[in-house]
LOBA-41374 format. One record per residue (C-alpha): x, y negated, z; residue in one letter. Coordinates in steps of 0.2 Angstrom, whole numbers, plus 5000, padded with zeros to 4 digits. Each point is the difference from the previous one (the first is absolute). Layout:
((X; Y; Z); a) ...
***
This chain:
((4852; 4790; 4871); x) ((5017; 5010; 4998); x) ((5009; 5002; 5016); x) ((5015; 4990; 5004); x) ((5017; 5007; 4994); x) ((5010; 4992; 5014); x) ((5006; 5016; 5007); x) ((5013; 5002; 5014); x) ((5006; 5014; 5011); x) ((4995; 4998; 5018); x) ((5005; 5016; 5009); x) ((4998; 4992; 5017); x) ((4984; 4991; 4995); x) ((4988; 5014; 5004); x) ((5005; 5012; 5014); x) ((4998; 5018; 4993); x) ((4995; 5015; 5009); x) ((4997; 5013; 4986); x) ((4986; 5012; 5005); x) ((5004; 5014; 4987); x) ((5011; 5004; 4985); x) ((4997; 5010; 4985); x) ((4988; 5015; 5002); x) ((4998; 5010; 4984); x) ((4988; 5014; 5000); x) ((4996; 5013; 4987); x) ((4985; 4990; 4995); x) ((4997; 4982; 5002); x) ((4981; 5003; 5004); x) ((4996; 5003; 5018); x) ((4987; 5014; 5002); x) ((4985; 4988; 5003); x) ((4989; 5015; 5005); x) ((5008; 5001; 5017); x) ((4999; 4982; 5003); x) ((4988; 4991; 5012); x) ((4990; 4985; 4993); x) ((4999; 4985; 5011); x) ((4985; 4988; 5002); x) ((5013; 4986; 5002); x) ((5007; 4991; 4985); x) ((5011; 5010; 4988); x) ((5011; 4994; 4986); x) ((4985; 5004; 4988); x) ((4988; 4989; 5010); x) ((5013; 4986; 5000); x) ((5002; 5001; 4981); x) ((4982; 5000; 4996); x) ((4996; 4986; 5013); x) ((5012; 4988; 4992); x) ((4995; 4995; 4983); x) ((5017; 4993; 4995); x) ((5006; 5018; 4998); x) ((4986; 5006; 4989); x) ((5011; 5005; 4986); x) ((5011; 5010; 5011); x) ((4985; 5009; 5007); x) ((4995; 5004; 4982); x) ((5018; 5007; 4997); x) ((4999; 5010; 5016); x) ((4983; 5007; 4996); x) ((5006; 5006; 4982); x) ((5015; 5008; 5008); x) ((4988; 5010; 5011); x) ((5009; 4994; 5016); x) ((4986; 4990; 5009); x) ((4995; 5016; 5010); x) ((5018; 5001; 5006); x) ((5000; 4982; 5007); x) ((4983; 5004; 5008); x) ((5008; 5014; 5011); x) ((5012; 5001; 5015); x) ((5018; 4996; 4996); x) ((5014; 4988; 5002); x) ((5003; 4989; 4985); x) ((5006; 4983; 4994); x) ((4990; 4993; 4986); x) ((5006; 4986; 4989); x) ((4985; 4994; 4991); x) ((5003; 4987; 4986); x) ((4987; 4986; 4998); x) ((4989; 4998; 4985); x) ((5011; 4986; 4994); x) ((5015; 5011; 5001); x) ((4991; 5013; 4989); x) ((4995; 4986; 4988); x) ((5019; 4996; 4997); x) ((5004; 5019; 4999); x) ((4987; 5003; 4987); x) ((5005; 4985; 4990); x) ((5018; 5006; 5000); x) ((4994; 5016; 4993); x) ((4989; 4992; 4987); x) ((4984; 5007; 5008); x) ((4984; 4990; 5006); x) ((4993; 5012; 5013); x) ((5005; 5014; 5012); x) ((4987; 5011; 4990); x) ((5013; 5000; 4986); x) ((5013; 5009; 5011); x) ((5002; 5018; 4998); x) ((4996; 5013; 5014); x) ((5018; 5003; 5001); x) ((5004; 4981; 5002); x) ((4987; 4999; 5014); x) ((5008; 5015; 5009); x) ((5017; 4993; 4999); x) ((4995; 4982; 5006); x) ((4990; 5007; 5014); x) ((5014; 5011; 5006); x) ((5013; 4986; 4998); x) ((4991; 4989; 5012); x) ((4998; 5014; 5014); x) ((5013; 5006; 5012); x) ((4996; 5014; 5012); x) ((5007; 4991; 5016); x) ((4995; 4984; 5009); x) ((5011; 4985; 4998); x) ((4997; 4983; 5007); x) ((5010; 4986; 4992); x) ((5011; 4999; 5016); x) ((5006; 5018; 4995); x) ((5005; 4996; 4983); x) ((5019; 4998; 4998); x) ((5009; 4994; 4985); x) ((5004; 5014; 4989); x) ((4986; 5012; 4996); x) ((4985; 5007; 5011); x) ((5006; 5015; 5008); x) ((4985; 5010; 4994); x) ((4997; 5002; 4981); x) ((4983; 4995; 4993); x) ((4988; 5014; 4994); x) ((5008; 4999; 4983); x) ((5016; 5005; 5008); x) ((5009; 4984; 4997); x) ((5008; 4989; 5012); x) ((4993; 4982; 5003); x) ((5014; 4987; 5001); x) ((4999; 4988; 5014); x) ((5007; 4982; 5001); x) ((4995; 4984; 5010); x) ((4997; 4983; 4994); x) ((4987; 4985; 5000); x) ((4983; 4999; 4991); x) ((4994; 4984; 4992); x) ((4994; 4994; 5017); x) ((5017; 5002; 5008); x) ((4994; 5015; 5010); x) ((5013; 5014; 5003); x) ((4994; 5015; 4991); x) ((5005; 5018; 4995); x) ((5003; 5002; 4981); x) ((4998; 5017; 4992); x) ((5010; 5005; 4985); x) ((5004; 4981; 4999); x) ((4984; 4997; 4990); x) ((4987; 5000; 5013); x) ((4998; 4994; 5018); x) ((4989; 5005; 5014); x) ((4987; 4986; 5002); x) ((5004; 4991; 5016); x) ((4982; 4996; 5005); x) ((4995; 5019; 4998); x) ((5015; 5010; 5006); x) ((5000; 5013; 5013); x) ((4981; 5003; 5000); x) ((4997; 5017; 5009); x) ((4987; 5012; 4996); x) ((4996; 5017; 5007); x) ((5011; 5010; 4988); x) ((5014; 4987; 4996); x) ((5006; 4982; 4998); x) ((4994; 4989; 4986); x) ((5014; 4989; 4991); x) ((4991; 4991; 4986); x) ((5013; 4994; 4986); x) ((5001; 4987; 4987); x) ((5005; 5010; 4985); x) ((4997; 5018; 4994); x) ((5016; 5011; 5004); x) ((5008; 5008; 4985); x) ((5013; 5014; 4999); x) ((5011; 5004; 4985); x) ((4999; 5017; 4992); x) ((5016; 4997; 4991); x) ((5016; 5009; 5003); x) ((5014; 4989; 5009); x) ((5010; 4996; 4984); x) ((4984; 4993; 4991); x) ((4995; 4990; 5015); x) ((5018; 4992; 5001); x) ((4999; 4996; 4981); x) ((4985; 4989; 5004); x) ((5011; 4988; 5011); x) ((5009; 4988; 4989); x) ((5011; 4995; 5015); x) ((5010; 5016; 4999); x) ((5001; 5003; 4982); x) ((5019; 5002; 5000); x) ((5000; 5014; 5012); x) ((4985; 5008; 4991); x) ((5010; 5000; 4983); x) ((5015; 5008; 5009); x) ((4988; 5013; 5007); x) ((4995; 5004; 4982); x) ((5017; 4999; 4992); x) ((5007; 5012; 5013); x) ((4984; 5012; 4998); x) ((4998; 4999; 5019); x) ((4982; 4994; 4997); x) ((4996; 5017; 4992); x) ((5004; 5009; 5016); x) ((4987; 4990; 5009); x) ((4984; 5006; 4992); x) ((4998; 5015; 5011); x) ((4985; 5000; 5012); x) ((4993; 5016; 5005); x) ((5004; 5019; 5000); x) ((4983; 5007; 4994); x) ((5006; 5018; 5003); x) ((5000; 4997; 5019); x) ((4985; 5006; 5009); x) ((4998; 4997; 5018); x) ((4986; 5012; 5002); x) ((5013; 5014; 4997); x) ((5007; 4997; 5018); x) ((4990; 5003; 5016); x) ((5000; 4989; 5015); x) ((5014; 5004; 5013); x) ((4998; 5000; 5019); x) ((5016; 4999; 5011); x) ((5005; 4995; 5017); x) ((5015; 4989; 5005); x) ((5004; 4999; 5018); x) ((4983; 4995; 5007); x) ((4993; 4993; 4984); x) ((4987; 5011; 4990); x) ((4999; 4993; 4982); x) ((4995; 5005; 4983); x) ((5008; 4996; 4983); x) ((4994; 5000; 4982); x) ((5009; 5000; 4983); x) ((5000; 4983; 4992); x) ((4984; 4996; 4989); x) ((5010; 4996; 4985); x) ((5018; 5000; 4993); x) ((5002; 4982; 4993); x) ((5016; 4992; 4993); x) ((5004; 4982; 5003); x) ((5013; 4986; 4998); x) ((5005; 4984; 5008); x) ((5010; 4987; 4991); x) ((5009; 4985; 5008); x) ((5002; 4987; 4986); x) ((5010; 4984; 4999); x) ((4990; 4987; 4990); x) ((5006; 4992; 4984); x) ((5002; 4984; 5010); x) ((5011; 5009; 5013); x) ((5011; 5007; 4986); x) ((5002; 4984; 4991); x) ((5002; 4989; 5016); x) ((5012; 5011; 5009); x) ((5010; 5008; 4986); x) ((4996; 4990; 4984); x) ((4993; 5016; 4993); x) ((4987; 4997; 4986); x) ((5003; 5015; 4988); x) ((5002; 5019; 5001); x) ((5018; 4998; 4994); x) ((5003; 4989; 5015); x) ((4991; 5012; 5012); x) ((5011; 5014; 4993); x) ((5016; 4990; 5003); x) ((4994; 4997; 5018); x) ((4997; 5019; 5002); x) ((5018; 5003; 4994); x) ((5006; 4988; 5013); x) ((4991; 5009; 5014); x) ((5002; 5018; 4994); x) ((5017; 5002; 4991); x) ((5010; 4999; 5016); x) ((4989; 5014; 5008); x) ((4998; 5012; 4985); x) ((5013; 4995; 4987); x) ((4998; 5006; 4982); x) ((5003; 4984; 4991); x) ((5008; 5008; 4985); x) ((4986; 5014; 4998); x) ((4987; 5000; 4986); x) ((4986; 5000; 5013); x) ((5006; 4984; 5008); x) ((4996; 4989; 4985); x) ((4985; 4988; 5000); x) ((4992; 5010; 4986); x) ((5000; 5016; 5011); x) ((4989; 4993; 5014); x) ((4989; 5015; 5000); x) ((5014; 5011; 5006); x) ((4999; 5002; 5019); x) ((5019; 4996; 5002); x) ((4998; 4983; 4992); x) ((5002; 4985; 5011); x) ((4983; 4993; 4995); x) ((4991; 5016; 5003); x) ((5008; 5001; 5017); x) ((4995; 4982; 5004); x) ((4982; 5003; 4996); x) ((4999; 5017; 5008); x) ((5007; 4994; 5017); x) ((4985; 4987; 5001); x) ((4987; 5014; 5000); x) ((4994; 5013; 5013); x) ((4992; 5017; 4995); x) ((4986; 4997; 5012); x) ((4985; 4989; 5002); x) ((5002; 4989; 5015); x) ((4983; 4994; 5003); x) ((5004; 4983; 5006); x) ((5013; 4988; 5006); x) ((4995; 5005; 5018); x) ((5004; 5018; 4996); x) ((5018; 4997; 4994); x) ((5006; 5002; 5018); x) ((4990; 5009; 5015); x) ((4982; 4994; 5001); x) ((4999; 4988; 5015); x) ((5018; 5004; 5005); x) ((4993; 5016; 5009); x) ((5013; 5008; 5012); x) ((5013; 4987; 4997); x) ((5006; 4987; 5013); x) ((5001; 4985; 4988); x) ((5009; 4989; 5012); x) ((5015; 5012; 4999); x) ((4999; 5007; 4982); x) ((4993; 4995; 4984); x) ((4988; 5013; 4992); x) ((5009; 5008; 4986); x) ((4996; 5013; 4987); x) ((5010; 5007; 4986); x) ((4993; 5006; 4983); x) ((5008; 5009; 4985); x) ((4999; 4990; 4984); x) ((4999; 5006; 4982); x) ((5019; 4997; 4998); x) ((5005; 5018; 5004); x) ((5008; 5003; 5017); x) ((4997; 4982; 5007); x) ((4990; 4993; 5013); x) ((4994; 4982; 5005); x) ((4998; 4994; 5018); x) ((4984; 4990; 5004); x) ((5000; 4990; 5016); x) ((4987; 4990; 5009); x) ((5009; 4986; 5010); x) ((4995; 5000; 5018); x) ((5016; 4997; 5010); x) ((5003; 4981; 5001); x) ((5018; 5001; 5003); x) ((5005; 5003; 4982); x) ((4984; 4994; 4991); x) ((4995; 4983; 5004); x) ((4983; 4995; 5004); x) ((4995; 4994; 4983); x) ((5001; 5018; 4993); x) ((4994; 5010; 5015); x) ((4988; 5013; 4994); x) ((5006; 5000; 4982); x) ((5005; 5016; 4991); x) ((5017; 5001; 4991); x) ((5009; 5013; 4989); x) ((5018; 5004; 5004); x) ((5003; 4987; 5013); x) ((5015; 5001; 5012); x) ((5001; 4986; 5013); x) ((5011; 5004; 5015); x) ((5015; 4994; 5009); x) ((5011; 5005; 4985); x) ((4989; 4997; 4985); x) ((4989; 4987; 4992); x) ((4992; 5009; 4985); x) ((4982; 4992; 4998); x) ((4992; 5013; 4989); x) ((4985; 4997; 4990); x) ((4983; 4994; 5008); x) ((4985; 5010; 4995); x) ((4985; 4989; 4996); x) ((4983; 5006; 5007); x) ((4990; 4995; 4984); x) ((5001; 4993; 4983); x) ((4990; 4986; 4992); x) ((4981; 5001; 5000); x) ((4998; 5003; 4981); x) ((5010; 5016; 5000); x) ((4996; 5017; 5006); x) ((5013; 5007; 5012); x) ((4994; 5018; 5002); x) ((4997; 5013; 4987); x) ((4992; 5017; 5000); x) ((5017; 5008; 5004); x) ((5010; 4987; 5009); x) ((5003; 4981; 5002); x) ((5014; 4988; 4999); x) ((5007; 4986; 5011); x) ((5010; 4985; 4996); x) ((5018; 4998; 5008); x) ((5010; 4984; 5001); x) ((5016; 5008; 4993); x) ((5006; 5015; 4990); x) ((5002; 5017; 5008); x) ((5015; 5010; 4997); x) ((5010; 5015; 5006); x) ((5016; 4990; 4999); x) ((5016; 5001; 5009); x) ((4993; 4989; 5013); x) ((4985; 5010; 5003); x) ((5009; 5017; 4999); x) ((5015; 4995; 5011); x) ((4993; 4988; 5013); x) ((4981; 5000; 5000); x) ((4998; 5019; 4999); x) ((5016; 5003; 5011); x) ((4989; 5003; 5015); x) ((4990; 5013; 5009); x) ((4986; 5004; 4988); x) ((4985; 5005; 5011); x) ((4985; 5006; 4990); x) ((4983; 5005; 5007); x) ((4996; 5017; 4993); x) ((4984; 4994; 4992); x) ((5010; 4988; 4989); x) ((5011; 5013; 4993); x) ((4986; 5008; 4989); x) ((4992; 4987; 4989); x) ((4984; 5010; 4998); x) ((4995; 4995; 5018); x) ((4999; 4982; 4996); x) ((4993; 5002; 4983); x) ((4986; 5011; 5006); x) ((4995; 4989; 5015); x) ((5007; 5012; 5013); x) ((5013; 4991; 5009); x) ((4994; 4990; 5015); x) ((4982; 5003; 4997); x) ((4987; 5000; 5014); x) ((4998; 4990; 5016); x) ((5015; 5004; 5012); x) ((4990; 4993; 5015); x) ((4987; 5014; 4999); x) ((5004; 5018; 5005); x) ((4990; 5014; 4991); x) ((4990; 5013; 5010); x) ((5007; 5018; 4999); x) ((5001; 5007; 4982); x) ((4990; 4985; 4993); x) ((4994; 5002; 4983); x) ((4991; 4984; 4997); x) ((5016; 4990; 4996); x) ((4990; 4985; 5007); x) ((5016; 4992; 5006); x) ((5013; 5007; 4988); x) ((5006; 5016; 4993); x) ((5015; 5012; 5001); x) ((5006; 5008; 4984); x) ((5010; 5015; 4995); x) ((5009; 5002; 4984); x) ((4998; 5015; 4989); x) ((5017; 5007; 4993); x) ((5003; 4990; 4984); x) ((4990; 4984; 5005); x) ((5015; 4990; 5005); x) ((5014; 4997; 4988); x) ((5016; 5009; 5004); x) ((4993; 5010; 5014); x) ((4999; 5019; 5001); x) ((4991; 5006; 5016); x) ((4991; 5014; 5008); x) ((4989; 4999; 5016); x) ((4991; 4984; 5003); x) ((5008; 4983; 4997); x) ((4989; 4987; 5009); x) ((4999; 4981; 5001); x) ((4992; 4995; 5017); x) ((4992; 4982; 4999); x) ((5006; 4987; 5012); x) ((4994; 5001; 5018); x) ((5003; 4990; 5015); x) ((5009; 5011; 5014); x) ((5009; 5010; 4987); x) ((5019; 5000; 5001); x) ((5002; 4995; 4982); x) ((5010; 4987; 4991); x) ((4988; 4989; 4989); x) ((4986; 5009; 5009); x) ((4998; 5015; 4989); x) ((5010; 5016; 4998); x) ((5002; 5016; 4989); x) ((5000; 5017; 5006); x) ((5003; 5018; 4994); x) ((4989; 5014; 5007); x) ((4999; 5019; 4997); x) ((5014; 5010; 4993); x) ((5007; 4985; 4992); x) ((5015; 4998; 4988); x) ((5002; 4983; 4991); x) ((5013; 4993; 4989); x) ((4999; 4982; 4993); x) ((5012; 4988; 4991); x) ((5008; 4988; 5012); x) ((4999; 4981; 4996); x) ((5016; 4994; 4991); x) ((5014; 4992; 5009); x) ((5008; 4984; 4992); x) ((5018; 5006; 4999); x) ((5011; 5016; 5002); x) ((5007; 5004; 5017); x) ((4997; 5009; 5016); x) ((4982; 4998; 5006); x) ((4991; 5005; 5016); x) ((4982; 5007; 4997); x) ((4989; 4997; 5016); x) ((4982; 5005; 5004); x) ((4990; 4990; 5012); x) ((4986; 5010; 5009); x) ((4992; 5003; 5017); x) ((5004; 5016; 5009); x) ((4984; 5010; 5006); x) ((4998; 5017; 5007); x) ((4989; 5006; 4986); x) ((5013; 4997; 4987); x) ((5012; 5013; 4994); x) ((5018; 5004; 4993); x) ((5006; 4997; 4983); x) ((5015; 5002; 4989); x) ((5006; 4985; 4990); x) ((5008; 5002; 4983); x) ((5009; 4987; 4989); x) ((5001; 5004; 4982); x) ((4997; 5018; 5004); x) ((5013; 5001; 5014); x) ((4995; 5003; 5018); x) ((5005; 4986; 5012); x) ((5005; 5005; 5018); x) ((4989; 5009; 5012); x) ((4981; 5000; 4998); x) ((4991; 4984; 5007); x) ((4989; 5003; 5015); x) ((4986; 4987; 5001); x) ((4994; 5005; 5017); x) ((5016; 4992; 5009); x) ((5000; 4982; 5006); x) ((5016; 4990; 5003); x) ((4998; 5004; 5019); x) ((5001; 5019; 4996); x) ((5015; 5008; 5009); x) ((5008; 5004; 4984); x) ((5001; 4982; 4994); x) ((5001; 4987; 5014); x) ((4991; 5008; 5015); x) ((5001; 4990; 5016); x) ((5011; 4987; 4991); x) ((4985; 4994; 4990); x) ((4995; 4982; 5005); x) ((4983; 4995; 4994); x) ((5002; 4981; 5001); x) ((5015; 4995; 4990); x) ((4998; 4982; 5004); x) ((5007; 5004; 5017); x) ((5016; 5006; 4992); x) ((5015; 4990; 4997); x) ((5007; 4999; 4982); x) ((5014; 5011; 5005); x) ((4989; 5013; 5007); x) ((4988; 4999; 4985); x) ((5015; 5002; 4989); x) ((5005; 5016; 5010); x) ((4982; 5006; 4999); x) ((5000; 4998; 4981); x) ((5016; 5009; 4998); x) ((4995; 5014; 5011); x) ((4984; 5002; 4990); x) ((5009; 4998; 4983); x) ((5012; 5014; 5005); x) ((4985; 5012; 5002); x) ((4992; 4994; 4984); x) ((4987; 4988; 5008); x) ((4996; 4982; 5001); x) ((4987; 4991; 5010); x) ((4984; 4995; 4991); x) ((4999; 4984; 4991); x) ((5000; 4985; 5012); x) ((4989; 4991; 4987); x) ((4986; 5013; 5001); x) ((4988; 5003; 5014); x) ((4984; 5010; 5004); x) ((4985; 4989; 5002); x) ((4991; 5005; 5016); x) ((4987; 4986; 5001); x) ((5012; 4987; 5008); x) ((5012; 4998; 4985); x) ((5019; 5002; 4999); x) ((5003; 5000; 5019); x) ((5018; 5005; 5005); x) ((4997; 5018; 5004); x) ((4990; 5004; 4984); x) ((5015; 4995; 4989); x) ((5006; 5016; 4991); x) ((5018; 4998; 5006); x) ((4994; 5001; 5018); x) ((4990; 5016; 4997); x) ((5009; 5017; 5002); x) ((4988; 5008; 4988); x) ((5002; 4988; 4985); x) ((5017; 5000; 4992); x) ((5010; 5003; 4985); x) ((5009; 5016; 4996); x) ((5015; 5001; 4988); x) ((4995; 5013; 4987); x) ((5017; 5000; 4991); x) ((5015; 4989; 4996); x) ((5004; 5003; 4981); x) ((5009; 4992; 4986); x) ((4987; 4994; 4987); x) ((5002; 4996; 4982); x) ((4988; 4987; 4995); x) ((4999; 5005; 4982); x) ((4992; 5017; 5004); x) ((4984; 5005; 5008); x) ((5001; 5008; 5018); x) ((4988; 5010; 5009); x) ((4995; 5004; 5018); x) ((4992; 5016; 5005); x) ((4991; 5004; 5017); x) ((4996; 5018; 5003); x) ((4991; 5007; 5016); x) ((5009; 5012; 5010); x) ((4989; 5000; 5015); x) ((4993; 5017; 5006); x) ((4991; 4995; 5016); x) ((4985; 4993; 4992); x) ((4999; 5012; 4986); x) ((4992; 4991; 4985); x) ((4995; 4985; 5010); x) ((5016; 4990; 4999); x) ((5001; 4981; 4999); x) ((5014; 4988; 4995); x) ((4999; 4981; 5000); x) ((5007; 4988; 4987); x) ((4998; 4982; 5006); x) ((5014; 4990; 4992); x) ((5016; 5004; 4991); x) ((5016; 4990; 5002); x) ((5014; 5000; 4987); x) ((5015; 4993; 5009); x) ((5017; 4995; 4991); x) ((5016; 5003; 5009); x) ((5003; 4982; 5002); x) ((4985; 5000; 5012); x) ((5002; 5017; 5009); x) ((5019; 5001; 5000); x) ((5002; 4988; 5015); x) ((5013; 5008; 5010); x) ((5009; 4987; 5010); x) ((4998; 5000; 5019); x) ((4985; 4989; 5005); x) ((4993; 4998; 4983); x) ((4984; 5006; 4995); x) ((4987; 5001; 4986); x) ((4985; 4988; 5003); x) ((4985; 5008; 5007); x) ((4987; 4992; 4989); x) 
***
């Protein structure tokens, strides 16, 4: 019997406590020669003792993986039933698993194994936070089976069997499923073409030629073996980092369905879609009399239809709906601040704002927990933005080899409203979101933040730190070591993770774009520590002020000294405004009030960044920015006290327009979120 198709999102139905996130090693095969074999039941024993999985047993044996499942490890196994295999084989025109190729068996076996243990209570809507052994992510939703049991659905086609779920064995957890899981090996444009509910958007992708840009997958010239492991120390933490295993490219598309275009705007043809694009983009870019503006010139990147489609697509593979904003809202006080991330789009020099609604004040209970693009709800504005749907219909693939797409309930556009209202704000970006390679290659927010690694750990059992060889990241030139440190509790890091420079570093990277021309403040959020050094900052090649000393906290005599007050909640608004003005005149701001360091007790008052003298924002420069040009920030070590063992922390970047930082009236202040 096929599973019920009555799916629904129940984010609160199952309390989630994710044990671990993505861990990708150089090889997906553990070294079984070093494992101890137990006499208690293993995954292999379980499978062979249950006749209803005999066809999966055949597949696993042909893949040569039964020995692996007989040894020590930590896996989640999703074995399909024999009935599920019969349906799978019939769909492929086969009558026996013996007709599958060895390559088929290897793919099927790896698709149903995950190298981490997950109970159903730990499976949140979005995707499992560890890829399967085929290096693909399994989509998770929740719904009812045919007996009205609340169950977990995987890839929308299979559900975990209620009567057999969460069965523990010595080396993992068994989660038997109702259908064989499949993943597409097509590129994203080809997967999208198979969905007949988004054909107008797909045809516009083809007309503009943007689809041709989306067939990149991997740089085969990159070889991780060329780069040795790096050992480093930051404060009291002794860690190692490796170069990424691969250099993959990816894309994420946000797609209004044909029905959304028809019902909201009466659009049923490419010409009408072009007319809508002109309505949105002519006031921003002009050019109505130019040859490239015509409908027949849609492949020109200045054409309104090209701009319309390009703005709906990111140049990164966001692995799932739950990865669009910080996983599990780590490091963010969600009662004060909605988790927000900003990403560049394929429309040159533009970004989109993606926000998860957690603050009830401006959201409304019915949409709490949902994710929106370019939403702006505050005391002055009511711009709803477009809601991102977690999944698409059961009969369609949503993920491709090099990306995935999401439905949105409205069109997206870098319109005057987006430019002048929604994006006229303090743009705060975790550094891991600036470089698309970190998300595409499963680096951002990998690992289990609850577990601290032993000194110089090389096992990567709970996650990995990475460094990026010069040339790996687009629009980045660097010397020394540029490192991503995975999320950890007890770290003074926004969104739980941070990036660091080590050695005799010198790095230059392209700044994210600002929405409009004007004066902008560029700020860096970081934690001051005695092991960190001194660096000179450059904007577009010009030095900016005196070097930045990362060893000094706000309580240092050169900043506030004895005037530092740790608990700002004890200050009046007048005193707080004076405090902000004093810091601003010295080039500093308290840390973000919406961020906190998790010390086991959550976001208690004293752990909020704005209360800590060591976690704050430094103004790197105040400059006039032309949004039609690329701009670069350079950071060069000028420390001498530690020789070649220098350190610089890059936690989060803020791009702040004068409309925000330019508050000068007595008693007024910028919000501290």
